[in-house]
C-alpha positions in Angstrom: -34.0 -36.9 27.6 -33.6 -33.6 25.7 -31.0 -31.9 23.6 -28.6 -29.7 25.4 -26.6 -27.0 23.7 -23.9 -25.6 25.9 -20.5 -24.2 25.0 -17.7 -21.8 25.7 -18.0 -18.4 24.1 -16.8 -19.5 20.7 -15.5 -17.0 18.2 -17.1 -16.4 14.8 -17.4 -19.4 12.6 -17.3 -21.9 15.5 -20.1 -24.3 16.2 -21.5 -25.2 19.6 -21.4 -28.9 20.6 -24.6 -30.9 20.9 -25.3 -34.1 22.9 -28.5 -35.9 23.7 -28.6 -36.2 27.5 -30.0 -34.5 30.6 -27.3 -32.1 31.7 -28.9 -32.0 35.3 -28.9 -35.8 35.7 -27.2 -37.3 38.8 -27.2 -34.4 41.2 -28.0 -34.9 44.9 -31.4 -34.4 46.4 -31.6 -31.3 48.6 -29.4 -31.5 51.7 -32.3 -32.0 54.1 -32.8 -35.4 52.5 -29.4 -36.4 53.9 -28.5 -37.1 57.5 -28.8 -33.8 59.3 -29.4 -34.5 63.0 -31.1 -32.0 65.3 -28.7 -32.8 68.1 -25.0 -32.2 68.8 -22.5 -35.0 69.0 -18.9 -34.0 68.4 -15.6 -35.6 69.4 -12.2 -33.8 69.3 -8.7 -34.7 70.5 -6.1 -32.5 72.1 -2.6 -34.0 72.5 -3.6 -35.6 75.8 -7.4 -35.5 76.1 -10.4 -36.7 74.1 -13.4 -34.3 74.5 -16.9 -35.4 73.7 -19.6 -32.7 73.4 -23.3 -33.9 73.6 -26.5 -31.9 73.4 -30.1 -32.7 72.8 -29.7 -36.5 72.2 -32.7 -38.7 73.1 -35.9 -37.8 74.9 -35.5 -35.3 77.7 -35.2 -36.9 81.1 -34.3 -40.4 79.8 -31.1 -42.0 81.0 -28.4 -43.1 78.5 -24.7 -44.0 78.4 -21.8 -42.7 76.4 -19.8 -45.6 75.1 -16.9 -46.4 72.7 -15.7 -49.2 70.5 -12.6 -49.9 68.4 -13.0 -49.3 64.6 -13.4 -53.0 63.8 -16.1 -53.5 66.4 -19.8 -52.9 66.0 -22.8 -52.7 68.3 -25.8 -55.0 67.8 -28.2 -53.4 65.4 -25.8 -51.4 63.3 -26.6 -51.7 59.6 -23.3 -50.6 58.0 -20.7 -53.2 59.2 -19.1 -54.3 56.0 -18.1 -58.0 56.3 -16.8 -57.6 59.8 -17.9 -60.5 62.0 -17.5 -58.6 65.4 -21.0 -57.1 65.2 -22.2 -57.7 68.8 -19.3 -56.2 70.7 -19.4 -55.2 74.3 -18.8 -51.4 74.4 -16.6 -49.5 76.8 -18.8 -47.4 79.1 -17.4 -43.9 79.5 -20.1 -42.0 81.3 -23.8 -41.7 82.1 -25.7 -39.1 80.0 -29.1 -37.5 80.9 -30.9 -37.3 77.6 -31.9 -34.0 76.0 -29.3 -32.0 78.0 -25.9 -30.6 77.2 -22.8 -32.2 78.5 -19.1 -32.3 77.9 -17.1 -35.4 78.8 -13.3 -35.4 78.9 -11.2 -38.5 79.1 -7.5 -39.3 78.7 -6.7 -39.6 75.1 -4.6 -42.7 75.7 -6.4 -45.2 77.9 -5.1 -47.4 80.7 -4.1 -50.1 78.1 -2.1 -47.6 76.0 -4.8 -47.4 73.3 -5.2 -44.0 71.6 -8.9 -43.1 71.6 -8.4 -41.0 68.5 -9.1 -44.3 66.7 -12.3 -45.0 68.7 -15.8 -44.4 67.7 -18.4 -43.1 70.2 -22.1 -43.8 70.7 -24.9 -42.8 73.0 -27.1 -45.8 73.8 -30.2 -46.2 76.0 -30.6 -48.7 78.8 -31.8 -51.4 76.4 -28.7 -50.9 74.2 -30.5 -49.1 71.4 -28.3 -46.6 69.6 -29.6 -43.0 70.1 -26.6 -41.4 68.4 -23.4 -42.5 66.7 -21.0 -43.8 65.8 -19.0 -40.6 65.7 -15.2 -40.4 65.4 -12.9 -37.6 66.5 -12.5 -35.0 63.8 -10.7 -32.0 65.3 -7.3 -33.6 66.1 -4.4 -31.7 67.5 -1.3 -33.0 65.6 2.0 -33.9 67.1 3.9 -31.9 64.5 2.7 -28.3 64.2 5.3 -26.5 62.1 4.7 -24.5 58.9 4.5 -26.0 55.4 7.8 -27.5 54.5 7.7 -27.4 50.7 5.7 -24.5 49.2 5.0 -24.7 45.5 3.4 -22.7 42.8 1.3 -24.4 40.1 0.0 -27.9 39.7 2.4 -29.6 37.4 3.9 -33.0 38.3 5.0 -36.3 36.9 5.3 -39.8 38.3 8.9 -40.6 39.1 10.5 -43.4 37.1 13.5 -45.2 38.6 15.1 -45.6 35.1 16.1 -41.9 35.0 17.8 -39.6 37.5 15.5 -37.9 40.0 16.7 -34.6 38.6 14.6 -35.3 35.5 11.5 -34.4 37.5 13.1 -31.0 38.4 14.3 -30.5 34.8 10.7 -30.7 33.7 9.8 -27.9 36.1 7.5 -30.3 38.1 6.6 -29.4 41.7 4.7 -32.7 42.4 5.7 -36.3 42.0 4.6 -39.7 43.4 6.0 -43.0 44.4 4.5 -46.5 44.8 4.9 -47.3 48.5 4.7 -51.1 48.7 4.2 -52.1 52.3 4.1 -55.9 51.8 7.6 -56.6 53.2 7.7 -53.6 55.6 5.7 -55.0 58.5 7.2 -57.7 60.6 4.6 -60.4 61.5 4.1 -60.8 65.2 2.1 -64.1 65.0 1.6 -67.2 62.9 -2.0 -68.3 62.0 -2.8 -71.9 61.2 -5.7 -72.0 58.8 -6.5 -75.6 59.6 -6.6 -75.4 63.4 -7.3 -71.7 63.5 -4.6 -71.3 66.2 -2.7 -68.1 66.6 0.9 -68.5 67.8 2.8 -65.4 68.9 6.3 -65.0 67.4 9.0 -63.8 69.8 12.0 -61.7 68.7 15.2 -60.7 70.4 16.1 -57.0 70.1 19.7 -55.9 69.4 21.7 -52.9 68.3 24.4 -53.0 65.7 27.8 -51.2 66.0 26.1 -48.0 64.6 23.4 -48.1 67.2 20.7 -49.2 64.7 18.2 -51.8 65.7 17.7 -55.3 64.4 15.8 -58.3 65.6 16.5 -62.0 65.7 13.6 -64.4 65.2 13.1 -68.0 66.1 14.9 -69.2 63.0 18.0 -67.1 63.9 17.6 -64.7 61.0 18.4 -61.1 61.5 16.2 -58.2 60.3 17.0 -54.5 60.4 14.1 -52.8 61.9 12.7 -49.8 63.8 10.6 -50.7 66.8 7.4 -48.6 67.3 5.0 -48.7 70.2 1.4 -48.1 69.1 -1.8 -48.5 71.0 0.0 -50.3 73.8 1.7 -52.8 71.5 5.2 -53.0 70.1 5.5 -53.4 66.3 8.6 -53.7 64.1 9.0 -52.1 60.6 11.8 -53.2 58.3 14.3 -50.6 57.4 16.4 -52.6 54.9 15.3 -54.7 51.9 14.0 -58.1 52.9 13.3 -61.1 50.7 13.0 -58.9 47.6 10.8 -56.2 49.3 12.0 -52.7 49.9 12.6 -51.4 53.4 11.6 -48.0 54.4 15.1 -46.6 54.2 14.9 -46.9 50.4 11.9 -44.5 50.4 13.7 -42.2 52.9 16.4 -41.6 50.3 14.0 -40.7 47.5 11.5 -38.7 49.5 14.3 -36.6 51.2 15.9 -35.8 47.9 12.7 -34.6 46.4 11.9 -32.6 49.5 15.3 -30.9 49.3 14.6 -30.1 45.6 11.3 -28.4 46.4 9.1 -31.2 45.0 6.0 -32.4 46.9 5.8 -36.2 47.2 2.6 -38.3 47.1 2.8 -41.9 48.3 0.5 -44.6 46.8 0.2 -47.2 49.5 0.0 -50.7 48.1 -0.2 -54.2 49.5 0.9 -56.9 47.0 0.0 -60.6 46.9 2.2 -62.4 49.5 1.1 -65.6 51.4 4.4 -66.1 53.2 3.8 -65.4 56.8 7.4 -64.9 57.5 7.3 -61.8 55.3 3.7 -60.4 55.6 1.3 -60.8 58.5 -1.6 -63.1 57.7 -4.3 -60.8 59.0 -3.2 -57.7 57.0 -5.1 -59.0 53.9 -8.5 -60.7 53.6 -8.3 -64.5 53.9 -10.8 -64.9 51.0 -8.3 -63.2 48.7 -5.3 -65.4 49.4 -6.0 -67.8 46.6 -6.4 -65.1 43.9 -2.9 -65.3 42.4 -3.7 -63.6 39.1 -3.9 -60.1 40.6 -1.1 -58.3 42.3 -2.7 -55.9 44.8 -4.7 -56.8 47.9 -7.3 -54.8 49.9 -6.0 -54.0 53.4 -7.9 -55.9 56.0 -9.0 -53.8 58.9 -12.0 -56.0 59.9 -10.1 -57.7 62.7 -8.0 -56.6 65.6 -4.7 -57.7 64.1 -5.1 -56.2 60.7 -6.4 -52.9 62.0 -3.6 -52.8 64.5 -0.9 -53.4 61.9 -2.4 -50.8 59.6 -2.9 -48.0 62.1 0.6 -48.7 63.6 2.3 -48.6 60.2 0.5 -45.5 58.9 1.1 -43.7 62.3 4.8 -44.5 62.0 5.0 -43.4 58.3 3.0 -40.2 58.8 5.1 -39.1 61.7 8.4 -40.0 60.0 7.5 -37.9 56.9 6.1 -34.9 58.7 8.5 -34.3 61.7 11.1 -32.3 59.8 10.6 -28.5 59.6 13.1 -27.6 56.9 13.4 -28.9 53.4 17.1 -28.1 53.0 18.2 -30.4 55.8 15.6 -33.2 55.3 16.8 -36.7 56.3 13.5 -38.4 55.7 11.6 -35.8 53.7 8.0 -34.7 53.8 4.8 -36.4 52.5 1.4 -34.7 52.8 -0.8 -36.9 50.6 -1.4 -40.6 50.9 -3.3 -42.6 48.2 -4.8 -45.6 49.9 -4.7 -48.6 47.6 -5.1 -48.5 43.8 -8.2 -48.2 41.7 -10.5 -49.5 44.3 -13.5 -49.7 42.1 -11.8 -52.5 40.1 -11.3 -55.0 43.0 -10.9 -57.8 40.4 -7.6 -56.4 39.4 -6.2 -53.9 41.8 -7.8 -54.2 45.3 -8.7 -57.8 45.8 -11.0 -58.6 48.7 -12.2 -62.0 47.6 -11.1 -64.6 45.0 -14.1 -64.5 42.6 -13.3 -67.9 41.3 -14.2 -69.3 44.7 -16.4 -66.7 46.4 -19.4 -64.5 45.6 -18.6 -60.8 45.1 -19.3 -58.4 47.9 -22.0 -55.9 47.3 -21.2 -52.2 46.8 -22.2 -51.1 50.3 -20.3 -53.8 52.2 -17.2 -53.3 50.0 -17.3 -49.5 50.4 -17.8 -49.8 54.2 -14.7 -52.1 54.4 -12.7 -49.5 52.4 -13.9 -46.5 54.3 -12.9 -48.1 57.6 -9.4 -48.5 56.2 -9.5 -44.9 55.0 -10.7 -43.6 58.3 -8.1 -45.4 60.3 -5.3 -43.9 58.2 -6.9 -40.5 58.4 -6.8 -40.6 62.2 -3.1 -41.7 62.0 -2.0 -39.0 59.6 -4.0 -36.2 61.2 -2.4 -37.2 64.5 1.0 -36.6 62.9 0.4 -33.4 60.9 -2.7 -31.3 60.1 -1.8 -30.9 56.4 -1.8 -34.6 55.7 -4.7 -35.8 53.4 -5.8 -39.3 52.4 -6.9 -39.9 48.8 -9.3 -42.5 47.2 -7.9 -44.0 44.0 -10.4 -44.5 41.2 -10.4 -45.5 37.5 -11.8 -43.3 34.8 -15.1 -45.3 35.1 -17.8 -43.3 36.9 -21.5 -44.2 37.0 -20.6 -47.6 35.6 -20.5 -51.2 36.7 -18.7 -53.5 34.4 -19.5 -56.7 36.2 -18.7 -59.0 39.1 -16.2 -57.4 41.6 -16.3 -54.0 39.9 -18.1 -51.0 41.3 -19.3 -47.6 40.3 -17.0 -44.9 41.6 -19.9 -42.5 41.9 -21.9 -45.0 43.9 -19.0 -45.6 46.2 -18.3 -41.9 46.7 -22.0 -41.3 47.5 -21.8 -43.9 50.2 -18.5 -42.6 51.6 -19.8 -39.0 51.6 -23.0 -40.0 53.5 -21.1 -42.2 55.9 -18.4 -39.7 56.8 -20.9 -36.9 57.1 -22.8 -38.9 59.7 -19.8 -40.3 61.6 -17.5 -37.2 61.6 -16.5 -35.6 58.4 -12.8 -35.5 57.3 -11.1 -34.1 54.3 -10.6 -37.2 52.2 -9.9 -36.4 48.5 -9.8 -38.2 45.2 -6.9 -39.6 43.3 -8.3 -39.6 39.8 -7.2 -41.5 36.7 -8.8 -39.8 33.8 -7.1 -40.9 30.5 -9.3 -41.1 27.4 -12.1 -43.7 26.9 -9.7 -45.6 24.8 -6.4 -45.5 26.6 -4.3 -46.4 23.5 -5.0 -43.5 21.2 -3.5 -40.0 21.3 -6.4 -38.2 19.7 -8.8 -38.9 22.5 -11.1 -35.9 21.8 -12.7 -37.6 18.8 -13.2 -41.0 20.4 -14.4 -40.0 23.8 -17.7 -38.6 22.5 -18.4 -41.8 20.6 -18.1 -43.8 23.9 -21.2 -42.3 25.3 -19.4 -39.9 27.7 -21.3 -36.8 28.6 -21.3 -33.8 31.0 -23.9 -34.9 33.5 -23.1 -36.3 36.9 -24.3 -39.7 35.7 -21.8 -39.9 32.8 -20.5 -43.5 32.5 -16.8 -42.3 32.4 -14.8 -39.3 33.4 -11.9 -38.6 31.0 -9.8 -35.6 30.0 -12.7 -34.5 27.8 -15.3 -34.1 30.7 -12.9 -33.8 33.6 -14.8 -30.9 35.0 -17.6 -33.3 36.1 -15.5 -34.0 39.2 -15.7 -30.3 40.2 -19.5 -30.3 39.6 -19.9 -33.4 41.7 -17.7 -32.3 44.6 -19.1 -28.8 44.9 -22.5 -30.2 45.9 -23.4 -29.2 49.4 -23.6 -32.8 50.7 -20.1 -33.6 49.3 -18.3 -30.6 51.0 -16.0 -31.0 54.1 -16.4 -28.1 56.5 -17.8 -26.0 53.7 -14.9 -26.6 51.3 -14.7 -28.6 48.1 -12.5 -31.7 48.4 -9.1 -31.9 46.7 -8.5 -34.0 43.6 -5.0 -35.2 42.6 -4.5 -36.6 39.1 -2.2 -39.4 40.2 -2.5 -41.4 37.0 -3.5 -40.4 33.5 -1.6 -39.8 30.3 -1.8 -39.6 26.5 -0.6 -42.7 24.6 1.3 -42.7 21.3 0.7 -46.3 20.5 -1.2 -49.5 21.3 1.0 -52.2 22.7 4.2 -52.6 20.8 2.9 -51.1 17.5 5.3 -48.5 16.0 4.8 -44.9 17.2 4.2 -42.6 14.2 5.2 -39.0 14.0 1.5 -38.1 13.8 0.8 -40.0 17.1 3.7 -38.2 18.8 2.5 -34.8 17.7 -1.0 -35.6 18.7 0.3 -36.6 22.1 2.1 -33.3 22.4 -1.2 -31.5 21.7 -3.0 -33.8 24.2 -0.5 -33.1 26.9 -1.0 -29.4 26.4 -4.8 -29.8 26.6 -4.6 -31.9 29.7 -2.4 -29.3 31.5 -4.6 -26.4 30.5 -7.8 -28.1 31.6 -6.3 -29.1 35.0 -5.1 -25.6 35.8 -8.6 -24.2 35.4 -10.6 -26.7 37.5 -10.5 -25.4 41.1 -10.7 -28.8 42.9 -7.6 -30.2 41.1 -4.7 -29.7 43.4 -2.0 -31.5 41.3 -1.6 -33.0 37.8 0.9 -35.8 38.2 1.3 -37.0 34.7 1.7 -40.7 34.0 4.4 -41.6 32.8 7.9 -40.3 32.3 9.0 -43.3 30.2 7.0 -45.7 28.0 6.3 -49.1 29.4 4.9 -51.0 26.3 4.0 -54.1 28.3 1.1 -52.0 29.7 -0.4 -52.0 26.2 0.0 -48.2 25.9 2.9 -45.7 25.5 2.1 -42.8 27.8 5.7 -41.7 28.4 7.1 -38.3 27.7 10.1 -40.3 26.7 10.3 -43.6 24.7 11.5 -46.8 26.4 15.0 -46.1 25.0 14.9 -42.7 26.8 14.5 -40.6 23.7 12.4 -37.5 24.4 9.1 -37.2 22.5 7.7 -33.8 21.5 5.4 -34.0 24.6 8.5 -33.8 26.9 9.4 -30.3 25.7 5.7 -29.3 25.7 5.3 -30.4 29.3 8.6 -28.8 30.3 7.6 -25.3 29.0 3.8 -25.5 29.3 3.8 -23.5 32.6 6.2 -20.8 31.5 6.0 -17.6 29.5 6.4 -19.8 26.4 3.3 -21.9 27.1 1.1 -21.0 24.2 4.0 -20.6 21.8 5.1 -24.2 22.2 1.6 -25.6 22.5 0.0 -23.9 19.5 2.4 -25.4 17.1 0.6 -28.8 17.7 -2.9 -27.4 17.6 -3.6 -28.5 14.1 -3.0 -32.2 15.1 -6.3 -32.1 17.1 -9.6 -33.4 15.8 -12.8 -33.2 17.8 -16.3 -34.6 17.5 -19.9 -33.7 18.0 -23.3 -35.3 17.5 -25.4 -33.8 14.7 -28.8 -35.3 13.8 -27.9 -38.5 15.6 -24.6 -38.9 13.8 -21.1 -38.4 15.1 -19.1 -35.9 13.0 -15.4 -35.2 13.4 -13.7 -31.9 12.7 -10.2 -30.5 12.7 -9.5 -28.2 15.6 -8.7 -25.4 13.2 -12.4 -25.1 12.4 -12.4 -23.2 15.7 -10.4 -20.1 16.4 -6.9 -21.5 17.2 -7.2 -21.5 21.0 -7.0 -24.3 23.5 -9.7 -22.5 25.4 -12.2 -23.3 22.7 -11.5 -27.0 23.2 -12.3 -27.0 26.9 -16.0 -27.4 26.5 -16.4 -29.8 23.6 -18.3 -31.9 26.1 -21.2 -29.6 27.4 -21.8 -29.5 31.2 -22.9 -27.1 33.9 -19.3 -26.0 34.4 -19.0 -22.4 33.2 -15.8 -22.1 31.3 -16.3 -18.4 30.6 -15.7 -17.7 34.3 -13.1 -20.5 34.8 -10.4 -19.4 32.4 -7.4 -17.6 33.9 -4.1 -17.5 32.1 -2.4 -16.5 35.3 -3.0 -20.1 36.5 -1.2 -21.4 33.4 2.0 -19.3 33.2 3.3 -19.7 36.8 7.0 -19.6 36.3 9.7 -17.8 34.3 12.6 -19.6 32.6 15.8 -18.4 31.0 15.9 -21.6 28.9 14.4 -21.2 25.4 12.3 -24.1 24.0 13.3 -25.8 20.8 10.0 -25.2 18.8 10.5 -28.3 16.8 8.1 -31.1 15.7 8.8 -34.6 14.5 
């Protein structure tokens, strides 16, 4: 440990911030310590062919075979299999390979059984079955839809949509990004029934019909009708509900919202969620993990791709969804709308609450590597699906504001998980997954997070226990490491959840708290505009939901605008600093001096939000990452009110 003194170029009379930590802690070893093979093994997919390029694998002159498996199958001897039980699968032999030489093998992309090999992983094995190279997945995928970007935006500002207000509220705020929770629980029609006692699988047969408008519906064994769209995927027919069913939303409900946002020039992110549902007439048994079915205290379930059925449902649904929301070329005439970013599950590092894979009251927790391998398989499958539809589509990993931190059973360190995912995807075919970050402050309930964050042990190293608004730049430092890049580029970060609260629970919201929130919202926006990896700041929330224990809304629960609403509305305009600076004096910030935490008003610094960017020292250079052109990105004729409460 040693004292580090880092800071922005503060003006006269301003102090530098001091913390006791190693600023270089947590960085990767040099890249050569990572997987860096001396041979070539690449797989790509055109629209009708899969091409495998091999060179220099194995000992020159030895004989080997090129083989493939489905994503939920593993060869004997593989070490990273998660909790999948199919670990001695018989591979599909594609071709012989003479070791040490160069070869290109071309096969039909869709095999004789109708399975799209874009989902397959490929290996080179010797005559004893030992793996010489692989698994490797296709990474260069020619998409079905190749049109230009449908919605083009300037800036990063967004807000999560709240159904309690008109969709036009998002546009009124000047936001160009929004997000919707995309609950898939009632969307997939089960094709089989599983008896847990006998372990028998019984197929369910449906009759297909068209209504008077030519829209499809099916009739099941019980005689009930369900409005659906049929979709053939990997040689099998699936059905996805278009209308609401048993309290769950059909996809038509999402069509209406996504298309309206698309026509309004707003980019939509979908947060794909699977809720708790044990009714096999609503949700397929195999789409969630059996060991999670008894965990009734948590809403969201991990998506189970460790078996043929679950992986099939998942790839079929996401292929269907990705194609639906990428096929249209023009925003003005959108019927379905456009989606380019898909968040896969929620806060996966907290599987106890948000991504349940086992019921911890009945089962031992899964270790970090197995849990991460299960998740990465799910992520990879959806990446193959969305990249097949549209090249601009990106999958995102949802994480809490914990970082190098493990709170206990069933909870995982996001940094450890990302290290595993980075290494695994680098070995098996890199793809441009990104992060859906949830920064907040260390204490979610207080508006003046600057003072409290430092007291929580947060720091600017890559081993900080948490990443909040105060040290958000750590994400950039982490992702710009060479081993974390994808094709030489830093991965994208979307802030898909994170706000500034004006209260704890149902406590009254004071004028001071509201003004501090307004200052916090300005700080959050300014910081996000200056960190290159951050693609979008989608503020959480529009409206208070006190039952959450916090009040993050730009509006109160009775739809009254807080000062933060007007600040956020004008923060990206020519009035940005005018409206933000009126709340500057409500900020206090902290630093450690002689082992004691001292808190100061912001006005001890020259009144500038720039000077608050680096109250947590790190290797991020704020002197070169401050560009006001990234802040003021639009002009408005509307004049802000310039009022405080």
